[in-house]
C-alpha positions, 0 to 999 in steps of 0.5 A: 410711745415707741410701740404705738407707731409700729402698731398703728402702721400695722393696722393701716397696712393691713387695711390697705392689703385687704382692699387690694386683695378684695378683687381676688375673692371667689364668689361661689354664692351671694356674699352676705353683706348685711349689717350685724350686731355682735354682743359679747361677754369678755374677760380681761387679763390685765397687766401692771406697770411702774411709772414715775420716780424720785422726782415725781409728785408721788414717787414711783408707783406700781399700777395694776388692774386685776383680771375681770369680766366685762362686755363688748358690743360691735356693729359691723358689715362685711365689705367683701369676702376677705374683710369686715369692718366694725365699730366697737365699744367695750367696758371693764370694771376691774379691781385696782391695786396701787403699790400692791394695796387695794384701791377702788374699782376702776372704769375702763372703756373705749370705742374704736374700729376693727378690721376682721380678715377672713382668709377663707370665709366659706371653708375656714371660719377663722379670722384675724383681728386688727383694731384701734380705739380711744377711751378713758380710764378712771383709776379708782382712787381719789387721792394718794397719801391725802393728796387728790388726783385726777379722775379720768385719764385718756387711753389708747388701745391697739388690738391684734388677735384671732377669732372663730365664727360658727354659723348656727342657722341659714339666717346667718346667726353665728357664735363668735369667740375671740382672743385679743392682745391689747396694747394699752397706753394711759396718759398718767399725767391726766391723773397724777400730774406732770412728771409721770410718763404714759403707763403701758400695759400688755393686756389680753382679752378673750370674748364669746358671744353672738353675731346677729345679722340685720335684715333678710338673708341674700337670695341666690340669683336664678340660674340663667336659662339654658340657651335654646337648641340651635334650630336646623337651617331651612335656607329657602324657607320651604319647610324642609330643612337643608339636610333633607332638602333635595331641591334647595333654592325653591322660591318662597311660597312654592308648595313642596313635597317631603323632599323639598321639591315643588309639587307638580300640580295638574291643571284644573279640569273645566267641566265644559257644558255645565251651565245653569239657568239665568241668574240661578243655580239650577242645572240645565239639561245640557249640564246634567248630560255633561255631569253624567259623563263626569260621574262615569269617569269618576266611578271608573277611578274610584281612588280619585279625590277632588275639589270643585271651584265655581266662577261667574262673569263680571255682570252684577255686584262682586258680593252677589257673584260670590254667593251665586258661584258658591250656590252653583258649585254646591249644586254640582256637588249635590248632583254628583252625590245623588248619582253615586259619588260618595261625599268623602271623595269631594274634599271641598267646594269654593265659590270665587265669584268673578275673580280669576277670569280666564277670558275677557268680560267685555264680550259674550263669548268671553263671559261664557268662558268665565262662567265655569266650574272646575274640578281639581284632583287632590288625591289619586 
């Protein structure tokens, strides 16, 4: 038993080291942490041992399992980039010798836990192995010199070794090859009775097989979207960025030019004397004479473009006055077009009803001022 304790301590220490160093793993791509199964064909190179002596029931015995083929099955899972943990089982059915005489085939099997250590999983697919298992050994002989013996002996197995894994495809299917040194301890007293110490064997196992992942492979995370480019600052919100704004601090809502400076608007031209018949959009004779002067002025400045706005006083409903103001401003537009002003120069007409009064609606004089048509120059 003197070799079992150091190997057991080594397994525990190695497991602790793997968990302590897992934080150092560099994850350049998604870690494949799927469960897997690993069926493998194994071949055992088995050792022999001498047990017992003169005071033992059957004297000194030399036991030997012949080299033989067997099988191993593991079910495992990657824990991090350094470590896989596996539950594994194995079975061998070797020929057996007892004192250099042939005996029946032995049954040798065990179940245990493996730790696989990957120093550089993605670049060097080599791993170290530490494992421990418990099982049974059926010695293959039922009697010695006519005396019956037991048929099962408890056995402990401690493994240390190296492996190589070659991935075959993107799914993760891999070929796996391993070498294990297996220190086997068999409780010989279970078979031979009191007076026989444990048999100890230095066995060597080589295996090759497949590692088959279970489930879909992990998907790489979508790359984070590139940050939106920083937008140029427009501190005063006038639509002209600070770098080009020659008039910073313009009040919000102010109409500005390309330099960010307020556009100086000319006051609208009120077409005084442009009146209409009562509750109608028909121009009076006075209005036509006034508009003839407007036509002459506009023809003298052929590059000028303009918009016209119409207003009423507050007598009548708001909805009615809105429609009346629109009909009246459209009437003025039609008169100008009929007298030689091209329609392309008139950028729009809008009736505003009784809104935006320029005088009180409480007096006849004030209401007369509010009934008006304005001309606003938009381009010159």
